[in-house]
mmCIF file of the C-alpha atoms, coordinates in Angstrom:
data_MODEL
# 
_entry.id   MODEL 
# 
loop_
_atom_site.group_PDB 
_atom_site.id 
_atom_site.type_symbol 
_atom_site.label_atom_id 
_atom_site.label_alt_id 
_atom_site.label_comp_id 
_atom_site.label_asym_id 
_atom_site.label_entity_id 
_atom_site.label_seq_id 
_atom_site.pdbx_PDB_ins_code 
_atom_site.Cartn_x 
_atom_site.Cartn_y 
_atom_site.Cartn_z 
_atom_site.occupancy 
_atom_site.B_iso_or_equiv 
_atom_site.pdbx_formal_charge 
_atom_site.auth_seq_id 
_atom_site.auth_comp_id 
_atom_site.auth_asym_id 
_atom_site.auth_atom_id 
_atom_site.pdbx_PDB_model_num 
ATOM 1  C CA . MET A 1 1  ? 7.767  11.258 -48.261 1.00 0.00 ? 1  MET A CA 1 
ATOM 2  C CA . THR A 1 2  ? 8.990  13.632 -51.427 1.00 0.00 ? 2  THR A CA 1 
ATOM 3  C CA . GLU A 1 3  ? 8.147  12.076 -54.833 1.00 0.00 ? 3  GLU A CA 1 
ATOM 4  C CA . GLU A 1 4  ? 10.800 9.659  -56.161 1.00 0.00 ? 4  GLU A CA 1 
ATOM 5  C CA . ARG A 1 5  ? 10.515 10.908 -59.795 1.00 0.00 ? 5  ARG A CA 1 
ATOM 6  C CA . LEU A 1 6  ? 9.832  14.031 -61.220 1.00 0.00 ? 6  LEU A CA 1 
ATOM 7  C CA . PRO A 1 7  ? 6.955  14.709 -63.164 1.00 0.00 ? 7  PRO A CA 1 
ATOM 8  C CA . LEU A 1 8  ? 8.119  15.045 -66.646 1.00 0.00 ? 8  LEU A CA 1 
ATOM 9  C CA . ALA A 1 9  ? 5.281  14.826 -68.360 1.00 0.00 ? 9  ALA A CA 1 
ATOM 10 C CA . ASP A 1 10 ? 4.947  17.985 -67.448 1.00 0.00 ? 10 ASP A CA 1 
ATOM 11 C CA . LEU A 1 11 ? 7.981  19.768 -67.746 1.00 0.00 ? 11 LEU A CA 1 
ATOM 12 C CA . LEU A 1 12 ? 7.660  18.473 -71.360 1.00 0.00 ? 12 LEU A CA 1 
ATOM 13 C CA . ALA A 1 13 ? 4.530  19.864 -71.759 1.00 0.00 ? 13 ALA A CA 1 
ATOM 14 C CA . LYS A 1 14 ? 6.192  23.140 -71.486 1.00 0.00 ? 14 LYS A CA 1 
ATOM 15 C CA . ALA A 1 15 ? 8.593  22.590 -73.731 1.00 0.00 ? 15 ALA A CA 1 
ATOM 16 C CA . GLY A 1 16 ? 7.144  24.474 -76.585 1.00 0.00 ? 16 GLY A CA 1 
ATOM 17 C CA . ASP A 1 17 ? 7.408  27.588 -74.069 1.00 0.00 ? 17 ASP A CA 1 
ATOM 18 C CA . GLY A 1 18 ? 10.653 27.976 -74.467 1.00 0.00 ? 18 GLY A CA 1 
ATOM 19 C CA . ASP A 1 19 ? 11.063 27.722 -70.667 1.00 0.00 ? 19 ASP A CA 1 
ATOM 20 C CA . PHE A 1 20 ? 11.990 24.206 -70.577 1.00 0.00 ? 20 PHE A CA 1 
ATOM 21 C CA . LEU A 1 21 ? 15.252 24.688 -68.511 1.00 0.00 ? 21 LEU A CA 1 
ATOM 22 C CA . ARG A 1 22 ? 14.103 27.152 -66.337 1.00 0.00 ? 22 ARG A CA 1 
ATOM 23 C CA . SER A 1 23 ? 10.984 24.656 -65.455 1.00 0.00 ? 23 SER A CA 1 
ATOM 24 C CA . VAL A 1 24 ? 13.489 21.768 -64.348 1.00 0.00 ? 24 VAL A CA 1 
ATOM 25 C CA . ALA A 1 25 ? 16.055 24.175 -62.846 1.00 0.00 ? 25 ALA A CA 1 
ATOM 26 C CA . GLU A 1 26 ? 12.659 25.189 -60.391 1.00 0.00 ? 26 GLU A CA 1 
ATOM 27 C CA . ALA A 1 27 ? 11.343 21.770 -59.829 1.00 0.00 ? 27 ALA A CA 1 
ATOM 28 C CA . VAL A 1 28 ? 14.865 20.473 -58.952 1.00 0.00 ? 28 VAL A CA 1 
ATOM 29 C CA . LEU A 1 29 ? 15.661 23.559 -56.262 1.00 0.00 ? 29 LEU A CA 1 
ATOM 30 C CA . GLN A 1 30 ? 11.725 22.717 -54.919 1.00 0.00 ? 30 GLN A CA 1 
ATOM 31 C CA . MET A 1 31 ? 13.155 19.213 -54.232 1.00 0.00 ? 31 MET A CA 1 
ATOM 32 C CA . LEU A 1 32 ? 16.276 19.840 -52.625 1.00 0.00 ? 32 LEU A CA 1 
ATOM 33 C CA . MET A 1 33 ? 13.700 22.064 -50.234 1.00 0.00 ? 33 MET A CA 1 
ATOM 34 C CA . GLU A 1 34 ? 11.576 19.841 -49.496 1.00 0.00 ? 34 GLU A CA 1 
ATOM 35 C CA . ALA A 1 35 ? 13.850 17.078 -48.924 1.00 0.00 ? 35 ALA A CA 1 
ATOM 36 C CA . ASP A 1 36 ? 15.844 19.161 -46.835 1.00 0.00 ? 36 ASP A CA 1 
ATOM 37 C CA . VAL A 1 37 ? 13.001 20.630 -44.423 1.00 0.00 ? 37 VAL A CA 1 
ATOM 38 C CA . GLU A 1 38 ? 11.784 17.007 -44.294 1.00 0.00 ? 38 GLU A CA 1 
ATOM 39 C CA . GLY A 1 39 ? 14.802 15.837 -42.683 1.00 0.00 ? 39 GLY A CA 1 
ATOM 40 C CA . LEU A 1 40 ? 14.943 18.823 -40.042 1.00 0.00 ? 40 LEU A CA 1 
ATOM 41 C CA . ILE A 1 41 ? 11.298 18.318 -38.890 1.00 0.00 ? 41 ILE A CA 1 
ATOM 42 C CA . GLY A 1 42 ? 12.010 13.933 -39.219 1.00 0.00 ? 42 GLY A CA 1 
ATOM 43 C CA . ALA A 1 43 ? 9.123  13.474 -40.843 1.00 0.00 ? 43 ALA A CA 1 
ATOM 44 C CA . GLY A 1 44 ? 7.026  14.301 -44.445 1.00 0.00 ? 44 GLY A CA 1 
ATOM 45 C CA . ARG A 1 45 ? 4.737  15.925 -45.499 1.00 0.00 ? 45 ARG A CA 1 
ATOM 46 C CA . HIS A 1 46 ? 1.365  15.108 -43.486 1.00 0.00 ? 46 HIS A CA 1 
ATOM 47 C CA . GLU A 1 47 ? 3.244  12.371 -42.164 1.00 0.00 ? 47 GLU A CA 1 
ATOM 48 C CA . ARG A 1 48 ? 2.590  11.337 -38.663 1.00 0.00 ? 48 ARG A CA 1 
ATOM 49 C CA . THR A 1 49 ? 5.740  10.159 -36.659 1.00 0.00 ? 49 THR A CA 1 
ATOM 50 C CA . GLY A 1 50 ? 6.645  10.488 -33.111 1.00 0.00 ? 50 GLY A CA 1 
ATOM 51 C CA . GLU A 1 51 ? 10.249 11.347 -34.409 1.00 0.00 ? 51 GLU A CA 1 
ATOM 52 C CA . ARG A 1 52 ? 8.745  14.843 -35.734 1.00 0.00 ? 52 ARG A CA 1 
ATOM 53 C CA . LEU A 1 53 ? 10.727 17.664 -34.172 1.00 0.00 ? 53 LEU A CA 1 
ATOM 54 C CA . ASN A 1 54 ? 8.930  20.781 -36.063 1.00 0.00 ? 54 ASN A CA 1 
ATOM 55 C CA . TYR A 1 55 ? 5.553  21.880 -38.350 1.00 0.00 ? 55 TYR A CA 1 
ATOM 56 C CA . ARG A 1 56 ? 5.989  23.622 -41.486 1.00 0.00 ? 56 ARG A CA 1 
ATOM 57 C CA . ASN A 1 57 ? 3.813  26.918 -41.919 1.00 0.00 ? 57 ASN A CA 1 
ATOM 58 C CA . GLY A 1 58 ? 3.479  27.719 -45.227 1.00 0.00 ? 58 GLY A CA 1 
ATOM 59 C CA . PHE A 1 59 ? 6.094  29.188 -47.782 1.00 0.00 ? 59 PHE A CA 1 
ATOM 60 C CA . ARG A 1 60 ? 7.507  31.849 -48.812 1.00 0.00 ? 60 ARG A CA 1 
ATOM 61 C CA . ASP A 1 61 ? 8.091  33.392 -52.301 1.00 0.00 ? 61 ASP A CA 1 
ATOM 62 C CA . ARG A 1 62 ? 11.035 34.459 -53.693 1.00 0.00 ? 62 ARG A CA 1 
ATOM 63 C CA . THR A 1 63 ? 12.728 35.060 -56.770 1.00 0.00 ? 63 THR A CA 1 
ATOM 64 C CA . LEU A 1 64 ? 15.975 33.646 -57.707 1.00 0.00 ? 64 LEU A CA 1 
ATOM 65 C CA . ASP A 1 65 ? 17.517 35.244 -60.805 1.00 0.00 ? 65 ASP A CA 1 
ATOM 66 C CA . THR A 1 66 ? 19.839 33.219 -63.017 1.00 0.00 ? 66 THR A CA 1 
ATOM 67 C CA . ARG A 1 67 ? 20.963 33.082 -66.629 1.00 0.00 ? 67 ARG A CA 1 
ATOM 68 C CA . LEU A 1 68 ? 17.937 30.907 -67.402 1.00 0.00 ? 68 LEU A CA 1 
ATOM 69 C CA . GLY A 1 69 ? 15.666 33.757 -66.354 1.00 0.00 ? 69 GLY A CA 1 
ATOM 70 C CA . SER A 1 70 ? 14.068 34.109 -62.852 1.00 0.00 ? 70 SER A CA 1 
ATOM 71 C CA . LEU A 1 71 ? 13.068 31.088 -60.463 1.00 0.00 ? 71 LEU A CA 1 
ATOM 72 C CA . GLN A 1 72 ? 9.816  31.339 -58.549 1.00 0.00 ? 72 GLN A CA 1 
ATOM 73 C CA . LEU A 1 73 ? 10.989 28.965 -55.546 1.00 0.00 ? 73 LEU A CA 1 
ATOM 74 C CA . ARG A 1 74 ? 8.412  28.423 -52.577 1.00 0.00 ? 74 ARG A CA 1 
ATOM 75 C CA . ILE A 1 75 ? 10.306 28.377 -49.495 1.00 0.00 ? 75 ILE A CA 1 
ATOM 76 C CA . PRO A 1 76 ? 9.045  26.313 -47.208 1.00 0.00 ? 76 PRO A CA 1 
ATOM 77 C CA . LYS A 1 77 ? 8.240  27.959 -43.334 1.00 0.00 ? 77 LYS A CA 1 
ATOM 78 C CA . LEU A 1 78 ? 8.466  26.506 -40.192 1.00 0.00 ? 78 LEU A CA 1 
ATOM 79 C CA . ARG A 1 79 ? 6.305  27.098 -37.351 1.00 0.00 ? 79 ARG A CA 1 
ATOM 80 C CA . GLN A 1 80 ? 9.615  27.064 -34.403 1.00 0.00 ? 80 GLN A CA 1 
ATOM 81 C CA . GLY A 1 81 ? 12.672 28.670 -35.908 1.00 0.00 ? 81 GLY A CA 1 
ATOM 82 C CA . SER A 1 82 ? 13.459 29.394 -39.645 1.00 0.00 ? 82 SER A CA 1 
ATOM 83 C CA . TYR A 1 83 ? 14.568 27.561 -42.885 1.00 0.00 ? 83 TYR A CA 1 
ATOM 84 C CA . TYR A 1 84 ? 16.866 29.096 -45.497 1.00 0.00 ? 84 TYR A CA 1 
ATOM 85 C CA . PRO A 1 85 ? 17.966 27.105 -47.976 1.00 0.00 ? 85 PRO A CA 1 
ATOM 86 C CA . PRO A 1 86 ? 21.578 26.551 -48.238 1.00 0.00 ? 86 PRO A CA 1 
ATOM 87 C CA . PHE A 1 87 ? 22.206 27.127 -51.815 1.00 0.00 ? 87 PHE A CA 1 
ATOM 88 C CA . LEU A 1 88 ? 20.778 30.692 -52.024 1.00 0.00 ? 88 LEU A CA 1 
ATOM 89 C CA . GLU A 1 89 ? 22.685 33.569 -50.516 1.00 0.00 ? 89 GLU A CA 1 
ATOM 90 C CA . PRO A 1 90 ? 20.143 35.683 -47.870 1.00 0.00 ? 90 PRO A CA 1 
ATOM 91 C CA . ARG A 1 91 ? 18.998 38.845 -49.815 1.00 0.00 ? 91 ARG A CA 1 
ATOM 92 C CA . LYS A 1 92 ? 21.258 38.586 -52.907 1.00 0.00 ? 92 LYS A CA 1 
ATOM 93 C CA . ALA A 1 93 ? 20.290 37.277 -56.340 1.00 0.00 ? 93 ALA A CA 1 
ATOM 94 C CA . SER A 1 94 ? 23.292 35.449 -57.677 1.00 0.00 ? 94 SER A CA 1 
ATOM 95 C CA . GLU A 1 95 ? 23.935 31.697 -59.103 1.00 0.00 ? 95 GLU A CA 1 
ATOM 96 C CA . LYS A 1 96 ? 26.972 31.247 -57.181 1.00 0.00 ? 96 LYS A CA 1 
ATOM 97 C CA . ALA A 1 97 ? 25.412 28.180 -55.513 1.00 0.00 ? 97 ALA A CA 1 
ATOM 98 C CA . LEU A 1 98 ? 24.155 26.812 -59.044 1.00 0.00 ? 98 LEU A CA 1 
ATOM 99 C CA . VAL A 1 99 ? 27.317 27.529 -61.053 1.00 0.00 ? 99 VAL A CA 1 
# 
């Protein structure tokens, strides 16, 4: 299953860099994608269950341009079929979903 808490200590350590909001936005979006993929697959990361419907197959890097700056996201890939986050628009750089 996914972690139940944000790595806040890591995010607060980056606060001096001026990238705090960007780091928080990346972490939240990454957690949303992980939870969504776990629901589609039927199992958490490295979890063995009989209800598993699919398997992970790495990540695709995607840059999302927002007012906070460019967010570097890692979109999970699946072995069968595909996954694209519902809050992103294919082939578009926008933040309509975040607003």
